[in-house]
FIKE-857775 format. One record per residue (C-alpha): x, y, z. Coordinates in steps of 0.25 Angstrom, whole numbers, plus 5000, padded with zeros to 4 digits. Each point is the difference from the previous one (the first is absolute). Layout:
! FIKE-857775
XYZ ...
END
This chain:
! FIKE-857775
500151714890 500349875008 498549975001 499449874996 498850064994 499550144995 498850005010 500950005013 499449995014 500550115009 499750055014 500450145004 500050035015 499850155003 499450014986 499150125005 501250085005 500950094992 501049924993 499149875001 498950074992 500950054989 500649864999 498749935000 499550094989 501349984992 499949855001 498550004995 500550084988 501249924997 499349875002 498550024995 499749865003 500649995013 499249965013 500350105010 499750005015 500350125009 500149985015 499950135009 499450045013 500050154996 500950045012 500850084989 499249974988 498750064993 499049934991 500150134991 501449964996 499449884992 499150074991 499949914988 500549875007 499449874995 500549905010 499649945013 500250075014 500249945013 499850095012 500949945011 501150035010 501249924995 500649995014 498849905003 499649954986 500049854998 500449994986 499649854998 498750035006 499850124990 500649944987 500049845002 500949944990 499950114990 501350024993 500650144997 501150044991 500550115009 499750075013 500350145000 500150045015 499950155002 499150015012 500750055013 499850115010 500650114992 499950115010 501450015005 499550095011 499249895007 501049975011 499349885006 501149904999 499149885002 498950044990 501050044989 500949885001 498949905003 499150044989 501150024989 500849885004 498949905003 499250044987 501349964992 500249875008 498649954997 500250034985 501349925000 499449895007 498949994990 500950024988 501149905004 499349874996 499750054986 501350094999 499150114995 500850124996 500050115010 500350154997 500050085013 500250155004 501350025008 500450145002 501250104998 499750035015 500849885003 501350074997 499850105010 500950135000 500850004987 501050104993 500149934987 499249914991 499549875007 500449874994 499249875004 501249945007 500150125010 499649955014 498750045006 499950125009 498550025004 499850135008 498549975002 499149885003 499450014986 501449984993 500349895011 498849924996 500450014985 501449955004 499449885007 499249974988 501250014991 500749905010 498949904999 499950014985 501549974999 499949895009 498949934992 500750034987 501349935005 499249885005 499249994987 500950044988 498849964990 499150105007 500150144995 499850115011 500350154995 500050125009 499950134994 500650125008 499150124996 500750135002 499250135001 498849974991 499050114996 498950004990 498549984997 499149935011 500850055012 499150115005 499249915009 501249975009 499950155005 501250035009 500949884995 499850044985 501250054993 500650145002 499850024985 498549995002 500050095013 500850114994 499250004987 498750025009 500750115008 500450074987 498649984993 499450075012 500950124998 501049975012 501549995000 500449855000 500549965014 501349925000 501149975011 501150105001 500750024991 499549914989 501349934998 499549875004 499949904988 499149894997 499949894989 498650044995 499549894991 498750014992 499049905003 499949954986 501549965001 499849935013 498849924994 500949974988 501149955008 499049915008 499449944988 501449974995 500249915012 499149904994 501249974990 501049995011 500849874999 500449995014 499650065014 500650135004 499850145005 500050124991 500050155001 498950074993 500350154999 500350104989 501549995003 500150155002 500050085013 499350134999 500050115010 498750065006 500450144994 500149934986 498649945002 499450145004 500650054987 499449884992 498650025006 500150154997 500349974985 498949904999 498950085008 500450134993 500350065014 501150085006 500149975015 501250015009 500149885010 499650035014 501149935008 499649945013 500749925011 500149854999 499349945012 500449864997 501249945007 500349884991 499850064986 500549954987 500750124995 500549924987 499449894992 500549954987 499849864994 501249934993 499349934988 501249924995 499449865006 498650034995 500450044986 500949884998 498949905006 498750064996 500350104989 499450115008 500250144995 499250115006 499350084989 499650125008 501050115005 499550095011 499650104989 499349914992 499349925012 499550135007 499550054986 499249874998 499550005014 499650155001 499249984987 499349885006 499750075013 499650144994 499749974986 
END
């Protein structure tokens, strides 16, 4: 761990959200003497996700937050920036791009004088429609305004990193993350969550025809592990965080049936989305080499762990 002390000072933006709360609690466990501050405006977070949290909490909108006014000259070991408007169905282009990009710009401006390490959430959505595993060197092809905002964040992160080689800025491209503490998201929660709810209620799981679409479903514990590994990165960069395996919706229903001891056939429905990612898969070579990231949860193992957490 490339940290100067065993009681590091971290900020986690979006720390009441799905991945953010899992990351916050994992940091608290890994660094018991750490000083943690979560910033969240509860737009897509919930205080219940932080049960057992022992740190500070700043309820602010990051697009308007004055970091110097809030924190003065306080020094941080790293800023984990996970906050964003995560609802990809929000199509107000101004709000989506303004809030996601300007929030990030304010963090960069605050961190630049001290060269504070920044680890921020990018997204697999930046790759757009793919037919094979996505590598970080692939060009961006955003199909919605959410992924466009993430592309702009990547662009300005790379620009800063090129200008200041001694400042480490890491982007992590999360693929299709699922797991504990996502239920509050409601509609944008993972299909694994929604399908399990349908099946628990005795309904056939509804998936798009004909279930051959494939996703890189990555368990949140792996996504968090990869994010924490970014504390050790020696240079700036952008990395995929996925399972490295595309699995079909039909396979997912099979896995859920096994874990829930049910036997439902899928209920195939028409796909209403014009720009739908029919395939996502993370190429993990770069993140393996640079950060030693190795996902621990196959779809079978991750879903089993999650169902136990959800339903006991």
